MIVOVEX-993830 format. One record per residue (C-alpha): x, y, z. Coordinates in steps of 0.1 Angstrom, whole numbers, padded with zeros to 4 digits, always signed. Layout:
<pts>
XYZ
...
</pts>
This chain:
<pts>
+0111-0014-0278
+0113+0015-0251
+0102+0005-0213
+0096+0031-0194
+0081+0034-0157
+0063+0061-0146
+0058+0068-0111
+0029+0090-0105
-0008+0085-0122
-0018+0118-0118
-0019+0143-0148
+0019+0150-0150
+0019+0108-0150
-0010+0108-0171
+0006+0136-0195
+0037+0120-0192
+0026+0086-0203
+0007+0100-0234
+0031+0124-0250
+0055+0095-0244
+0027+0067-0266
+0016+0093-0291
+0053+0108-0310
+0061+0091-0340
+0100+0096-0335
+0106+0068-0317
+0084+0037-0323
+0076+0008-0297
+0073+0029-0269
+0056+0011-0236
+0048+0026-0206
+0038+0018-0169
+0024+0038-0150
+0031+0029-0114
+0011+0048-0082
+0016+0040-0045
-0021+0038-0040
-0048+0017-0057
-0066+0044-0076
-0050+0061-0105
-0061+0104-0109
-0043+0118-0083
-0051+0149-0072
-0078+0148-0096
-0093+0119-0073
-0078+0132-0040
-0076+0171-0043
-0108+0183-0061
-0135+0188-0040
-0164+0167-0044
-0184+0195-0054
-0163+0208-0085
-0178+0178-0108
-0162+0200-0142
-0131+0194-0125
-0135+0159-0116
-0148+0154-0146
-0115+0153-0161
-0105+0122-0148
-0124+0113-0181
-0099+0123-0203
-0074+0109-0182
-0090+0073-0182
-0086+0076-0219
-0051+0082-0220
-0048+0052-0195
-0069+0025-0213
-0046+0031-0243
-0031-0005-0245
+0009+0008-0249
+0006+0021-0214
-0005-0003-0182
-0015+0011-0148
+0004-0008-0115
-0011+0005-0083
-0002+0000-0048
+0031-0003-0058
+0056+0020-0034
+0087+0031-0049
+0113+0038-0025
+0100+0014+0002
+0114-0018+0016
+0101-0035-0019
+0113-0017-0046
+0142+0008-0048
+0145+0034-0071
+0179+0015-0080
+0162-0016-0088
+0132+0003-0105
+0160+0013-0128
+0170-0022-0129
+0134-0028-0147
+0129-0001-0171
+0149+0018-0197
+0140+0046-0181
+0122+0063-0152
+0100+0097-0150
+0089+0106-0111
+0060+0125-0109
+0056+0120-0074
+0040+0159-0066
+0045+0178-0036
+0033+0154-0002
+0038+0178+0025
+0020+0207+0034
+0042+0246+0049
+0035+0254+0085
+0028+0288+0100
+0059+0281+0122
+0039+0296+0152
+0031+0291+0192
+0003+0267+0193
+0002+0249+0159
+0005+0223+0180
-0025+0224+0194
-0055+0199+0188
-0077+0214+0162
-0050+0227+0142
-0043+0209+0109
-0036+0214+0077
-0062+0222+0050
-0047+0192+0035
-0052+0168+0060
-0086+0179+0058
-0095+0178+0019
-0078+0141+0021
-0103+0135+0049
-0134+0145+0026
-0120+0133-0006
-0115+0095+0006
-0080+0092+0008
-0069+0062+0023
-0045+0081+0046
-0063+0106+0058
-0068+0111+0094
-0100+0087+0107
-0115+0115+0125
-0143+0142+0124
-0125+0170+0128
-0147+0180+0159
-0172+0196+0138
-0198+0190+0163
-0181+0213+0185
-0170+0239+0161
-0188+0272+0163
-0159+0294+0143
-0135+0280+0121
-0102+0302+0109
-0085+0295+0071
-0053+0308+0068
-0046+0312+0031
-0054+0329+0001
-0054+0306-0025
-0080+0279-0044
-0073+0253-0014
-0084+0277+0009
-0114+0289-0009
-0121+0248-0016
-0124+0241+0023
-0140+0275+0036
-0166+0263+0011
-0172+0230+0021
-0171+0237+0053
-0201+0266+0054
-0218+0244+0032
-0248+0222+0040
-0244+0186+0035
-0278+0181+0014
-0256+0199-0011
-0230+0175-0007
-0249+0144-0007
-0251+0138-0044
-0213+0143-0049
-0189+0111-0037
-0181+0121-0007
-0176+0093+0017
-0206+0088+0038
-0181+0089+0071
-0171+0127+0060
-0211+0136+0049
-0225+0128+0081
-0197+0147+0101
-0201+0177+0078
-0245+0171+0087
-0235+0171+0122
-0211+0202+0115
-0219+0232+0143
-0200+0254+0122
-0218+0288+0116
-0186+0312+0109
-0156+0302+0085
-0132+0336+0087
-0106+0332+0054
-0077+0355+0060
-0048+0365+0040
-0017+0386+0052
-0018+0405+0020
-0046+0426+0004
-0074+0415-0022
-0053+0423-0049
-0029+0398-0042
-0049+0367-0037
-0042+0330-0055
-0076+0319-0060
-0092+0321-0090
-0124+0343-0097
-0148+0317-0107
-0137+0297-0073
-0142+0331-0053
-0173+0338-0070
-0189+0305-0061
-0188+0316-0020
-0215+0335-0028
-0241+0316-0044
-0236+0293-0013
-0274+0287+0002
-0279+0299+0035
-0242+0318+0038
-0233+0348+0036
-0199+0366+0028
-0184+0394+0046
-0158+0416+0036
-0149+0446+0054
-0142+0480+0032
-0120+0491+0056
-0091+0462+0051
-0098+0461+0010
-0089+0500+0011
-0055+0486+0026
-0044+0476-0009
-0034+0505-0028
-0046+0483-0061
-0082+0482-0046
-0092+0516-0058
-0082+0515-0095
-0072+0478-0100
-0080+0484-0141
-0048+0502-0139
-0021+0483-0123
-0039+0444-0122
-0037+0415-0148
-0070+0411-0159
-0077+0376-0130
-0070+0393-0101
-0088+0426-0115
-0118+0405-0116
-0110+0390-0076
-0108+0430-0069
-0141+0430-0085
-0164+0406-0070
-0149+0417-0033
-0157+0453-0041
-0199+0438-0050
-0196+0425-0016
-0186+0449+0000
-0210+0474-0017
-0242+0448-0010
-0237+0453+0030
-0242+0427+0056
-0273+0402+0054
-0291+0378+0073
-0281+0341+0072
-0276+0310+0087
-0235+0307+0084
-0212+0332+0074
-0181+0336+0057
-0155+0360+0062
-0129+0368+0039
-0097+0390+0056
-0071+0409+0044
-0038+0424+0056
-0034+0397+0093
-0005+0377+0096
-0013+0351+0121
+0015+0354+0151
-0006+0329+0176
-0029+0298+0181
-0043+0301+0217
-0056+0277+0235
-0086+0274+0259
-0066+0258+0292
-0075+0221+0278
-0049+0219+0251
-0075+0228+0222
-0077+0255+0197
-0097+0286+0209
-0088+0317+0192
-0059+0328+0159
-0038+0357+0176
-0033+0379+0141
-0013+0412+0139
-0024+0435+0113
-0001+0446+0083
+0000+0468+0056
+0021+0472+0022
+0052+0479+0022
+0060+0493-0007
+0075+0466-0022
+0051+0437-0027
+0052+0429+0007
+0038+0436+0041
+0049+0445+0069
+0036+0443+0109
+0019+0474+0123
+0022+0460+0160
-0019+0459+0165
-0032+0425+0170
-0067+0413+0170
-0079+0377+0187
-0103+0357+0160
-0125+0331+0177
-0116+0296+0162
-0119+0260+0176
-0108+0248+0142
-0076+0260+0126
-0068+0251+0088
-0033+0262+0071
-0033+0265+0036
-0001+0283+0029
+0017+0256-0003
+0033+0225-0007
+0065+0211-0006
+0080+0182-0021
+0094+0154+0000
+0127+0135-0009
+0120+0101-0023
+0147+0073-0015
+0179+0073-0044
+0171+0108-0060
+0187+0136-0054
+0168+0167-0038
+0165+0204-0033
+0154+0214+0001
+0151+0249-0005
+0133+0244-0038
+0115+0209-0022
+0119+0198-0063
+0148+0173-0074
+0173+0192-0094
+0170+0184-0130
+0180+0199-0170
+0146+0201-0187
+0133+0171-0169
+0166+0150-0167
+0178+0146-0133
+0209+0163-0126
+0229+0142-0096
+0262+0162-0080
+0257+0183-0115
+0258+0159-0139
+0229+0146-0158
+0215+0117-0153
+0203+0095-0185
+0172+0073-0177
+0159+0096-0147
+0134+0121-0156
+0113+0143-0136
+0080+0159-0141
+0051+0182-0121
+0056+0193-0092
+0082+0172-0082
+0102+0190-0110
+0088+0231-0110
+0074+0230-0071
+0042+0234-0065
+0029+0257-0091
-0001+0263-0118
-0032+0246-0127
-0037+0209-0138
-0032+0222-0175
+0003+0232-0164
+0012+0196-0162
+0006+0193-0202
+0036+0216-0215
+0060+0202-0183
+0052+0165-0192
+0060+0172-0230
+0094+0190-0220
+0105+0161-0201
+0092+0134-0227
+0108+0150-0255
+0144+0148-0235
+0140+0114-0225
+0134+0105-0270
+0165+0126-0271
+0177+0099-0253
+0158+0072-0266
+0185+0057-0285
+0214+0051-0256
+0191+0040-0234
+0172+0009-0254
+0210-0005-0257
+0204-0017-0221
+0187-0053-0219
+0161-0056-0194
+0141-0082-0174
+0119-0098-0197
+0084-0085-0173
+0084-0056-0147
+0049-0071-0133
+0060-0110-0123
+0099-0090-0110
+0074-0067-0085
+0052-0092-0073
+0086-0117-0071
+0097-0086-0049
+0062-0094-0025
+0042-0066-0041
+0007-0068-0050
+0002-0046-0080
-0035-0036-0086
-0037-0036-0128
-0068-0017-0146
-0091-0044-0140
-0084-0041-0104
-0095-0002-0106
-0127-0010-0127
-0133-0032-0096
-0131-0003-0072
-0153+0021-0094
-0177-0011-0090
-0175-0014-0058
-0178+0025-0054
-0210+0026-0070
-0227-0008-0054
-0218+0011-0019
-0238+0043-0033
-0265+0022-0038
-0271+0012-0008
-0265+0044+0007
-0294+0056-0015
-0267+0077-0031
-0242+0081-0062
-0211+0066-0065
-0199+0070-0030
-0158+0065-0025
-0142+0040-0003
-0118+0059+0024
-0095+0028+0037
-0071+0006+0027
-0088-0028+0034
-0117-0018+0014
-0098-0007-0016
-0079-0033-0020
-0104-0062-0010
-0127-0042-0038
-0098-0045-0062
-0093-0087-0054
-0056-0074-0037
-0063-0073-0001
</pts>
């Protein structure tokens, strides 16, 4: 029997586990899926916006994999911490697949970024998604009238939408009650989502973009003059891929319909590069200074020396993610990934048989959820090719007992089901559907691991 540990229970980890147990070439593979959190599903639980029920329903598919009798979920297990090093984990399993994602966000690197009111979009998403490590605050929404979101990807669109959306529309979701109450008391009336390049280069999907125009009580503003700076805007069919062309067409439609009255407004801005966050004199953000950019003819932009200040008491940056090193694994800080060859970890120029990577820590923070499936399959294929050599090593009888002996208190699948049950009960007491438990004590208490 080949015993494998998969570190991370998001899509890449679950797909890797599935690929390992469903193949026929190497019979008897057993997989333990380990996660630092007591809850499975990774960014599907803690990164998908609560009002995106269709995408969140992917949890059902991941659940089906984790309920396979050949796969065991072990949550509340931190790899690389004092109780469980990567070297010790390697002793307990024939092979280890690391699917730890990209946990750090990129910064803007501009003056004023340390002012109160400036946050990563990641931290805002974690807060409204009930991640137990999230900042325990309401982001000052009761005193924020104008917000700026820097970025042009789906995460930027998500946080823009949640900031502009009415709390009544979010009440049926599993959003934690504290975040829902904070959004209900929000004073935000204008959100500006700002990109340094043009509309044809946006990284958002058309479905996400179009959704901004369907929010009750919200108007979307675009400046035709900014759109026209993009050479591809005037004739998108001739030069753009289909997805980018559809984005431009949506923006053109909003530009042509002109302004309309609404309680809240979203402005989509282009060709503006943030250069400084301006303070109010009391240590809080008051505005963002942007430099106007124009296309440089090589796919990038250049500054023009013309500046514009945009009011903002809340600034959320959404300019990408970076992987973080895991103690005991090689790491390339330039790419934020673990060096690998077809998923096999590479140490000092040589393949380390028995150690593998999949997902963002393997390829960088690119692609959508479905991109993880072929990525995981490639890694699983490499591991299975090594199975003959891997299985010759004798292992301890039971990794779970070894983890407990080291002082860890793993949350197994019944513990996760108990958390789900507690969240349904919490929602019932609040007059809502299932509501996420947002803190470590609550999650571990519900799982029986406190």
